[in-house]
Residue, then its C-alpha position, 0 to 999 in steps of 0.5 A: m536481479r537479486t539484491a544484497a539483502g537476498s531478495t529477487l526483484g520480481p516481475v513488473l506489476a504495472h507500467l503506468a503512463r503517470p506519474r511522469p516526473e522530470a526527476p527520476t524517483r524511486l519508492f519502496v512501498a510496503a504495508d500491513s506488516h502487523v508486527t508482533p513480538t509475541a503472536s504466531g499463526t493465522w493467515k497473516v503469518l504473524h510469527r514472521s512479521e518482524t522478519r519480513l519487515r526487516t527484509a523489506v527494510d534491507v531491500a529498500n536500503d540495498l536499492a537506495v530508494d528515495a523513500f520508504v513509504f509505509l501504508g499502515d497496519l504497522t503493528r498487530d494491534g497498536r500495543d507498546r511492545e509492538y511499536a517498540a519491535a517495529d521501531a527497532v526494525l525501522a531504525e535500520l532504514s537508510s532512506p526517509l520514512v513516509a508512513v500513514p496509520g492503519n486501522h490496527d495502529v490506532p485506538k479502538v473502544w475494545d482495547d484494554y490498553v492505550a494505542p497512539s492516536a493517528a496524530a501521535f503516529g504521525e509525530r512518532y514517524g516524523l510527519g506530524t499531523y495528517p493530512r501532510r504533503v511530503t515531496v520526494g524527488g519529483l513526486d508529491l505524496l499527499c498522506l492521509d489518515t483514513a484509519s481514524a478520520g480525525g478520531r471518529l472511527t473507534e468502533t470499526h475497522e472501516g476507513a474514511v476521509s474526514a471533511a477537513t481532509l477532503d477540504w485540504l485535499r481539494r486545495t492541495v491536489d491542484e497545487v502539485d504537478h505529480p500527486v500521489v495519494a498515500m492512505h491505508h484504506p482502498l479507494f476502490h473495492p477489490r472487485d474493481h481490481v480482480g473481479s470476484f472477492p469475499e464480501s466485507d464492509f471494510y474493504q473500501l473507504q466509507n466515503h469512497t465516492t466523494l473522494h473519487t469524484l474529488l480526485a477525478d476532477r483533477g485527473d492523472v492521480l495515483t493513489l497508494a493503499g494497503h489494508v486488503h493485502l492484495p497486490s493489484t491495480a485498477a483505474r477509473d475516470g483518471v484515477r489509478e489505484l495501486a494496492a500494496p501486498s502485505t509484508c507478512s501474509f501471502p504473497p509476502a512482498g513490497l513494491l518498487l515504484e520507479a517514476g520518471p519522464a517516461g512514466t512509472t514502472v511498478r515491480l513486485v518484490p518478494l520478501a520470502e524465498g520458496a519455503g516462506m512463500a509456500e508457508a504463507y500460501v498454505r496459511a492463506a488458503a486455510g485461513n478466513a474468507h479474506g485469506q482464502g480469497i487472496a489464495a484463490h486469486a493466486d491460483d488464477g494467476l494473480v501474481t503470475d499473469l503480469p503486468q496487470a496494466d500496461e499504459r505504455v504508448d506503443t504504435d503496435v497496440v494503439g486501438a487494441d485492448v490490453p488485458g488489465a489496462l486502459r483502452w488505448r485512444 
């Protein structure tokens, strides 16, 4: 299927048993646009950052989704001119925007300028302070600030969930029928998603164990995360994580999430044609360890051996092991 914006809806990344709302709900999920009107190069393909975000907006508009969910690192480094460029693109959205900040969007001690706080980010994009519950169709999005953890993560790109947010989440997650946690930093390490991956301190939330235990106590929770630029999924103890790709780096893409009474289907939506996709791959393969890790997994079938998870109940597969999925009971 080709959208009017020129993008072809790609393959199914995952068929999920939940969320399973009565009201059909469609989300376009994007992350890590790193918008900059001045920088170029790197494995993030910064000179395409505005163009790719614009394509994501055009595709979401064409698909008439219920919300455009952005999972952080909207800007390259939180500078005024980067926000201005991103805002000009987001102004073209015809669906509601639900956005959480990333580590590149908030203040750091090494900045020689004033980046907005996470609260200011929330005000700018209509959510106010975090955490925030936003109902979209049949889903309840529980939006967290993992980028600053209440303003204390100014000396690192690592992420965490503040104690106050954990208390709020503990109360709120049991009040909703179809919780979807939206945050920037992943709950699971990339190794939990795809196996081997370059080592780093900041790929996973600092207090991921505490958050995972909280969500596992509820069960049937979907989390959405960005940060790693890796389209993938993993599940453990009733918690399913869906990691979004970057709109600019390889593979430049977004996710179309379609939830309804039969479950949730997630599609990978490319935001570049062949030449653009090839440019992003070449830059990732020649980039830092992070970029090389993503390119290596692409070589091993990361974006071709799909779906990564299939939780549909089918009498032909009951009792079988489905690659990349849960074991059927």
